[in-house]
N, C-alpha and C positions, 0 to 999 in steps of 0.2 A: 881580883878584880877582873880582869880580861877573860876566865872562863864564866864566870857570868852576863858577860855581855852577849861575848859569843854564844850562853845558849837563852839570848834574849833577844839575838836580831834572829837566829835560826826559826826560835818560835814564830815570832814574826812573819818570815822569807816560805817558809814550806805552804799557808794556806797560799801567801800570793801565787804560788809560784800554784800551784793546784788548776789555781781559777783561773789565772793565766790559760792552762793547760785544756779546762772543760773548752774554754772559749774557742779556742784554740780548734777543737774537733767540732764543737756546735756547728762552726765553718764549715765544715767539709761534710755537713748530713744537709741531705737537699730533703727541705722539711714542703709536705703536700698543704698549699693555700686556699686550692682550690680545685672545683673539678672539670673537669672539661666536660663537651657533649655525649664521646664516648665513651665516658664510664662509665659505672653503674654499682650505687655500693647494693652491696650483696641482700642486706636485709630487706631493700626493697625488694631485688628479686624473688627470696624467697617467698612462699603463695600466689603468684604470679600461676595466672592456667596456659598450660601446655596444649598446645593448640597443633593437632596430626589431620590429616589428609580422608576423609568420607569415603572409605571404599567396598564399605559394604553396608545395609540397613540393618542394625538391628531390630528382632520380632520384638522388643519389649518395648522400643525405644521409636517406632514405627510412629506411633502416636503422639510421641513428645510433644511441644512444641519449636520450634528454632531456638539456642542459646544467642539472646541477644551478643551483637557486635563479633557475631565469631561471623568472619567471610564463608558468602558459599563454595563449599566445595570442602571445608574446613568444619572437626568437634573442637571441644576440648573433652580431652585423652586423660589430661592428669596435671596435679598441680607442681610445682617445685617445691620441694619438701628441705633440701640441704644440697651444698656444693662439694664438690671433691676436688683439695689441693695437692699437689706433692709437698715435700718439704721444702722447695727452691721458692715456694707462692705461686707457683702454673698455676690455672686453672685450666684442670682432667676435664672432669667434666660433672653431672648434677644427680641428683638424686629425684626419680617421678616417683609420684604417689600415685598409683594406678589403682583401679578396683576397687571393689568395695562400694559402701555405701557412710555419706557422713563423716568418713573416717574409721569405720567398722569394715572389715578384713580388709585392708587395702596393704598394699606391697610396695615393696620401694624399689624398684628397676631401675640402674643405673645406665646414662647415656652419658658421650665421648661428648666434649665439647664441641668436636667436626659436625656431629650426628643433629645440630640443632641454631635458632637461629633469633638472636634479642633485638627486639625491635621494643618501643615507647607505644602504650596503648596509642592512638591517634583521637581517643575518647576520654583520655585522661594521664596526659601529659607527664604524669607523677608515677603512673605505673608501667609497667611490661607485661608485651606477652614474646612466648616461646614457643617457634613454628620447627616441627620436625616433619621432615618425609614419610616417617611410618603413619603406621592407622594404628585403631582402638583395637583392635585384633591382634595385630603384632606386639603391641605392649602388653598387653594381656597378657600375651603366650610366650611371654619375655622371661628369661630365667632372672629371678629375683635378686636382690644384690646383696651379700653376704657381707656383715659390717657385723661388730658388737654396738653396744647400745654408749662405748668410751668413746667411738669416732674413730678405731684406728681398725686398719681393714685385715 
């Protein structure tokens, strides 16, 4: 009879101990419950315009109207298509789609995180603008980022 009592008690205690251990582990985890002003969700950054410096006027664009919300001396030279992170979760850089028209003929160029500056769009607080000191010509002539479709470089 003692054998059956011991078996029943252990059947009740094992789940209780597991629940207590899980609760203890959850106390050690730091959950994020809100975003700080300087936090950016990657999904909100994707598709953001990349502003570069205007250093030369392209003949085919000489008669084009000025782009709205682009400060003087800057032009949109691409869009953020993806982000590059290492296995430690640190942001290494961004993938900028440059060239082409409406996505056709566009190339992926990788820019290091140090080469850009991310700011909130002053006209739309839910959007972002990425700035770089590079110009369109330099970005269009930059080597293409080689990567596989699965995102593994």
